[in-house]
C-alpha positions in Angstrom: 43.0 -33.8 2.3 40.1 -32.8 0.1 36.7 -34.2 0.9 35.5 -36.8 -1.5 32.0 -36.3 -3.0 29.9 -39.5 -2.8 27.3 -39.5 -5.5 27.0 -43.1 -6.3 24.0 -43.9 -4.1 20.6 -42.3 -4.0 21.3 -40.1 -0.9 20.3 -36.6 -0.3 23.1 -34.0 -0.3 23.5 -31.0 2.1 25.4 -28.6 -0.1 27.0 -25.3 0.8 28.8 -22.8 -1.5 30.2 -19.4 -0.7 30.5 -16.1 -2.5 34.0 -15.5 -3.8 36.2 -14.3 -0.9 33.0 -14.3 1.2 31.9 -11.0 -0.4 28.3 -10.1 0.4 27.1 -10.3 -3.2 23.7 -11.5 -2.1 22.7 -8.6 0.1 20.1 -7.4 -2.5 16.8 -9.2 -2.8 17.1 -9.3 -6.6 20.4 -11.2 -6.2 18.8 -13.7 -3.8 15.9 -14.2 -6.3 18.4 -15.0 -9.1 20.0 -17.8 -7.0 16.5 -19.1 -6.1 15.5 -19.0 -9.8 18.4 -21.0 -10.9 18.1 -23.5 -8.1 14.5 -24.2 -9.3 15.6 -24.3 -13.0 18.5 -26.7 -12.3 16.3 -29.0 -10.2 14.0 -29.2 -13.1 16.8 -29.8 -15.6 18.4 -32.5 -13.5 15.2 -34.1 -12.3 16.0 -33.3 -8.7 14.1 -32.4 -5.6 14.9 -29.8 -2.9 14.1 -30.6 0.7 15.3 -27.2 2.0 17.4 -24.2 1.3 18.6 -20.8 2.6 20.2 -17.9 0.7 22.5 -15.9 2.9 24.3 -12.6 2.0 27.6 -14.5 1.5 26.7 -18.2 1.1 24.0 -20.7 0.2 22.8 -24.0 1.7 20.5 -26.6 0.2 19.4 -30.1 0.6 18.9 -31.8 -2.8 18.4 -35.2 -4.1 18.4 -36.7 -7.6 16.7 -39.8 -9.1 19.8 -40.5 -11.3 23.2 -41.1 -9.8 26.1 -38.8 -10.6 24.0 -35.6 -11.1 25.2 -33.5 -8.2 28.3 -32.2 -9.8 26.5 -31.2 -13.0 23.7 -29.6 -10.9 26.1 -27.6 -8.8 28.3 -26.4 -11.7 25.3 -25.3 -13.7 23.5 -23.6 -10.7 26.7 -21.6 -9.9 27.6 -20.8 -13.5 24.1 -19.7 -14.6 23.5 -17.7 -11.5 26.9 -16.1 -11.8 26.2 -14.8 -15.3 22.8 -13.3 -14.2 24.3 -11.8 -11.0 27.0 -10.1 -13.0 24.4 -8.7 -15.4 22.3 -7.4 -12.4 25.3 -5.6 -11.0 26.5 -4.2 -14.3 23.1 -3.0 -15.6 20.8 -2.3 -12.6 22.8 -2.1 -9.3 25.7 -0.2 -10.7 26.8 1.5 -7.4 26.8 -1.9 -5.6 28.5 -3.6 -8.5 31.3 -1.0 -8.4 32.3 -2.5 -5.0 32.6 -6.0 -6.6 35.2 -7.4 -9.0 32.7 -8.2 -11.8 35.5 -9.6 -14.0 36.4 -12.2 -11.4 34.4 -15.1 -10.1 31.2 -14.7 -8.2 31.5 -18.0 -6.3 34.3 -19.9 -4.6 35.5 -22.6 -7.0 34.3 -25.6 -5.0 31.3 -26.5 -2.9 30.9 -28.5 0.3 28.8 -31.7 0.1 27.6 -33.7 3.1 25.8 -37.0 2.3 22.6 -37.4 4.3 22.1 -41.1 5.2 19.1 -40.7 7.6 16.0 -38.7 8.2 17.3 -37.5 11.6 20.4 -36.1 9.9 18.3 -34.4 7.2 16.2 -32.8 10.0 19.4 -31.7 11.8 20.8 -30.0 8.6 17.4 -28.4 7.9 17.2 -26.9 11.3 20.8 -25.7 11.0 20.0 -24.0 7.7 16.8 -22.4 8.9 18.5 -21.0 12.0 21.4 -19.5 9.9 19.8 -16.1 9.4 18.8 -15.9 13.1 22.3 -16.7 14.3 23.7 -14.1 11.9 21.4 -11.5 13.4 19.4 -10.9 10.2 16.0 -11.7 11.6 14.6 -12.9 14.9 12.7 -16.0 13.7 13.5 -18.4 10.9 10.1 -18.0 9.2 10.8 -14.2 8.8 13.6 -14.9 6.3 12.0 -14.7 2.9 14.9 -16.6 1.2 14.6 -19.9 3.0 12.4 -23.0 3.0 11.6 -22.2 6.7 8.6 -20.2 5.4 7.3 -23.4 3.7 7.9 -25.7 6.7 6.6 -23.3 9.4 4.0 -21.2 7.6 3.1 -23.4 4.6 4.0 -20.4 2.3 5.6 -20.8 -1.1 9.3 -20.0 -1.4 9.9 -19.9 -5.1 11.3 -23.4 -5.0 9.2 -26.6 -5.0 10.0 -28.3 -1.7 9.7 -32.0 -0.9 9.1 -32.2 2.9 11.4 -34.2 5.1 9.0 -36.4 7.1 
């Protein structure tokens, strides 16, 4: 039974989406920066806020919230669509050898995304910690603040991340 997305109340959303067939299309720093760029752009377009994020080599997590109801689906579709176009361009024009390993005529992202409504501050913190530990658990780094493509640097070091972050209290 498919999960139902609840976007009729002003809750924050913990969202996850994966690269198509879990390919590691986000290994390159430029690719991760593209995803971050379009996260920021879509937050601005949809009047949303981000409370945290992490860009992994094969998937993405974020905690987002919108002032208006019903914005999540548009936000996710546009974030994935716009980043997909730029990622394909990156691999066709600049990272040709890496792009040769990827089906650039097919999708970059799995068709759907996973959404978890966050009803409490404690659940938001739990999801934030989970996200920030993802690169550590995957063996990419030894401490969350060492992953450049995560809001952990903002929370733990007060460093900018490329995405405006609204802190979870």
